[in-house]
C-alpha positions in Angstrom: 23.4 16.9 -28.0 26.2 15.0 -26.2 24.8 15.8 -22.7 21.4 14.2 -23.5 22.8 10.9 -22.2 25.1 10.9 -19.1 27.3 7.8 -18.6 28.2 7.5 -15.0 30.3 5.0 -12.9 29.1 5.4 -9.3 31.0 2.3 -8.2 33.5 -0.1 -9.8 31.6 -2.4 -12.2 28.4 -0.3 -12.0 27.6 1.7 -15.2 24.6 4.1 -15.0 23.1 5.4 -18.2 21.1 8.5 -17.3 18.7 10.0 -19.7 19.1 13.8 -19.6 16.3 15.4 -21.6 14.1 16.5 -18.6 12.3 19.3 -20.5 11.2 16.7 -23.1 10.3 14.1 -20.3 13.3 12.1 -21.6 11.5 11.3 -24.9 13.5 9.0 -27.2 14.8 11.0 -30.1 16.7 9.3 -32.9 19.9 10.9 -31.7 19.4 9.8 -28.1 18.6 6.2 -29.2 21.8 6.1 -31.2 23.8 7.1 -28.1 22.0 4.7 -25.9 22.6 1.8 -28.3 26.3 2.6 -28.4 26.6 2.9 -24.6 24.8 -0.5 -24.0 27.0 -2.2 -26.6 30.2 -0.7 -25.0 29.4 -1.4 -21.3 30.6 -5.0 -21.1 33.9 -4.2 -22.7 34.4 -1.3 -20.3 34.2 -3.5 -17.2 30.5 -3.1 -16.3 29.0 -5.9 -14.2 25.7 -4.1 -13.7 23.9 -1.7 -16.1 21.5 0.9 -14.6 19.0 2.8 -16.8 17.9 6.0 -15.0 16.9 9.5 -15.8 17.0 13.1 -14.7 13.9 15.1 -14.1 10.3 14.3 -13.2 9.9 11.6 -15.8 11.7 8.3 -16.4 10.9 8.3 -20.1 7.8 9.3 -22.0 8.6 7.0 -24.9 9.2 8.0 -28.5 9.8 11.7 -29.2 6.4 12.3 -30.8 7.2 15.9 -31.8 10.1 14.6 -33.9 8.1 11.6 -35.2 5.3 13.9 -36.4 7.7 15.5 -38.9 8.9 12.1 -40.3 7.8 10.2 -43.4 6.2 6.8 -43.1 9.5 4.9 -43.6 11.3 7.2 -41.1 8.6 6.6 -38.5 9.0 2.9 -38.9 12.8 3.2 -38.7 12.4 5.3 -35.5 10.2 2.5 -34.0 12.8 -0.1 -35.0 15.5 1.9 -33.1 13.5 1.6 -29.9 12.8 -2.0 -30.5 16.5 -2.7 -31.2 17.5 -0.9 -28.0 15.0 -2.9 -26.0 16.4 -6.1 -27.5 19.9 -5.0 -26.8 19.1 -4.4 -23.1 17.5 -7.8 -22.9 20.5 -9.6 -24.5 23.5 -7.8 -23.0 25.3 -10.3 -20.7 24.9 -8.2 -17.6 22.4 -7.6 -14.9 20.3 -4.7 -16.1 18.2 -2.5 -13.8 15.6 0.2 -14.7 15.5 2.9 -12.1 12.1 4.5 -12.6 11.9 7.8 -10.8 8.9 9.1 -12.6 6.5 8.4 -15.5 7.5 5.5 -17.6 5.2 5.5 -20.6 5.0 3.8 -24.0 8.5 3.1 -25.3 9.9 4.2 -22.0 8.1 1.4 -20.2 9.1 -1.0 -23.0 12.8 -0.2 -22.2 12.2 -0.9 -18.6 10.4 -4.2 -19.4 13.5 -5.3 -21.3 15.6 -4.9 -18.2 16.0 -7.8 -15.7 15.0 -5.8 -12.7 12.8 -2.7 -12.1 12.9 -0.4 -9.1 10.4 2.5 -9.0 9.7 5.5 -6.9 6.4 5.2 -5.1 5.2 8.2 -7.0 5.9 6.8 -10.5 3.3 6.0 -13.0 3.8 3.2 -15.5 1.8 2.5 -18.7 1.8 1.4 -22.3 -0.2 4.3 -23.5 -0.2 3.8 -27.3 -4.0 3.2 -27.4 -4.4 6.9 -26.8 -2.8 7.6 -30.2 -4.5 4.8 -32.0 -1.4 2.6 -32.0 -0.1 -0.5 -30.2 3.1 -1.1 -28.4 5.8 -1.7 -31.0 9.0 -2.3 -29.0 8.3 -5.5 -27.3 5.5 -4.4 -24.9 2.8 -6.7 -26.4 5.1 -9.7 -25.6 7.1 -8.8 -22.5 4.3 -7.3 -20.4 2.0 -10.4 -20.6 4.9 -12.7 -19.8 5.7 -10.5 -16.7 2.2 -9.8 -15.2 -0.1 -12.2 -17.1 -2.3 -11.7 -20.1 -5.4 -10.3 -18.6 -3.6 -7.6 -16.6 -1.4 -6.7 -19.6 -4.4 -6.4 -21.9 -6.2 -4.2 -19.4 -3.2 -1.9 -19.4 -2.8 -1.9 -23.2 -6.5 -1.7 -24.1 -7.1 1.3 -21.8 -3.7 3.0 -22.4 -3.9 4.4 -18.9 -0.9 4.3 -16.5 -1.0 2.5 -13.2 0.5 3.5 -9.9 3.8 2.2 -8.6 1.9 0.5 -5.8 -0.3 -1.4 -8.3 2.8 -2.2 -10.4 4.4 -3.7 -7.3 1.3 -5.7 -6.5 1.2 -7.0 -10.1 4.9 -7.9 -10.2 5.7 -5.2 -12.8 8.3 -3.7 -10.5 10.5 -5.4 -8.0 10.2 -2.6 -5.4 8.5 0.7 -5.0 10.3 3.1 -2.5 10.1 6.7 -1.6 11.6 8.9 -4.4 14.4 10.2 -2.2 15.7 6.7 -1.5 15.3 5.2 -5.1 18.9 5.8 -6.2 20.2 4.3 -2.9 18.0 1.2 -3.3 19.2 0.7 -6.9 22.8 1.3 -6.1 22.8 -1.0 -3.0 21.5 -3.9 -5.2 23.9 -3.0 -8.0 26.9 -3.1 -5.6 25.9 -6.5 -4.4 25.6 -7.9 -7.9 28.8 -6.2 -9.0 30.6 -8.3 -6.4 29.5 -11.5 -8.0 31.0 -13.2 -11.0 30.4 -11.4 -14.2 30.8 -14.5 -16.3 28.3 -16.5 -14.1 25.8 -13.6 -14.3 25.9 -13.7 -18.0 25.3 -17.5 -18.1 22.5 -17.2 -15.6 20.7 -14.5 -17.6 21.0 -16.6 -20.8 19.7 -19.8 -19.2 16.7 -18.1 -17.5 15.5 -16.1 -20.5 16.1 -18.9 -23.1 14.5 -21.4 -20.7 11.3 -19.3 -20.5 10.9 -19.7 -24.2 11.2 -23.5 -24.0 9.2 -26.3 -22.2 10.4 -27.4 -18.8 12.4 -30.3 -20.1 14.3 -28.2 -22.6 14.9 -25.5 -20.0 16.3 -28.0 -17.5 18.6 -29.3 -20.2 19.9 -25.7 -20.8 20.6 -25.5 -17.1 22.4 -28.9 -17.1 24.6 -27.8 -19.9 25.3 -24.5 -18.2 26.3 -26.0 -14.9 28.8 -28.3 -16.6 30.6 -25.2 -17.9 30.3 -23.3 -14.6 31.7 -26.1 -12.5 34.9 -26.0 -14.7 35.2 -22.2 -14.6 38.0 -20.2 -12.9 35.4 -18.1 -11.0 33.9 -21.2 -9.5 37.4 -22.3 -8.4 37.9 -18.9 -6.9 34.6 -19.1 -5.1 35.5 -22.5 -3.6 38.9 -21.3 -2.5 37.5 -18.1 -0.9 34.9 -20.2 1.0 37.7 -22.5 2.3 39.9 -19.6 3.2 37.0 -17.6 4.8 37.5 -14.5 2.7 35.4 -12.7 0.0 36.0 -14.0 -3.5 37.7 -11.9 -6.1 36.1 -12.7 -9.4 37.5 -11.9 -12.8 
């Protein structure tokens, strides 16, 4: 069971959580969800500046483990759904840059986890969809809310009503993913971005994430006030002092 999630540190400050149930298309069992939740919660305290969510095998994540769910009672099914929802919320809230590295099919709850990340890079062969309509269900881990906010209501409803995956090319065109690259270069693309972000201030990144996401839930005036309050704190911070010193001394900054 312990090898179903691989926790890797390819570079300092870069933590990669790699789903490792390839035979099950990395479906989200209750045990795997527990491990993922623990790993996400622990990453900031372990020195992570960037959190990558990736997977082994031909699929990124097929969503909930439906074979396991079929054997559950009604309350257990709901609890399983809440686990996926809680993990998505944890990814959205963790004070780090989070990146979904989508090397294959991202379906149902798998796509909902990717939607909860800040950035999404996909292989150009990947397929992405909220496929719950095929089972007579609706997305239940944030998909009905995060997808319309990302790509617009009409396109999100098209995906959810049909329950049919879209190609990585269309996902890129619609803004669902930030980039779609040949599968053999996907890890390099994600790691290059992660290394860049890992060299920035971890404290500032956490503030930035908080201001952006909270501002999206507010009107413009309230969002601008959030930004104003944040910049007051940032201008007094040790990392900003280090950034100014490094600029003056023509050297790379070394942030806490």
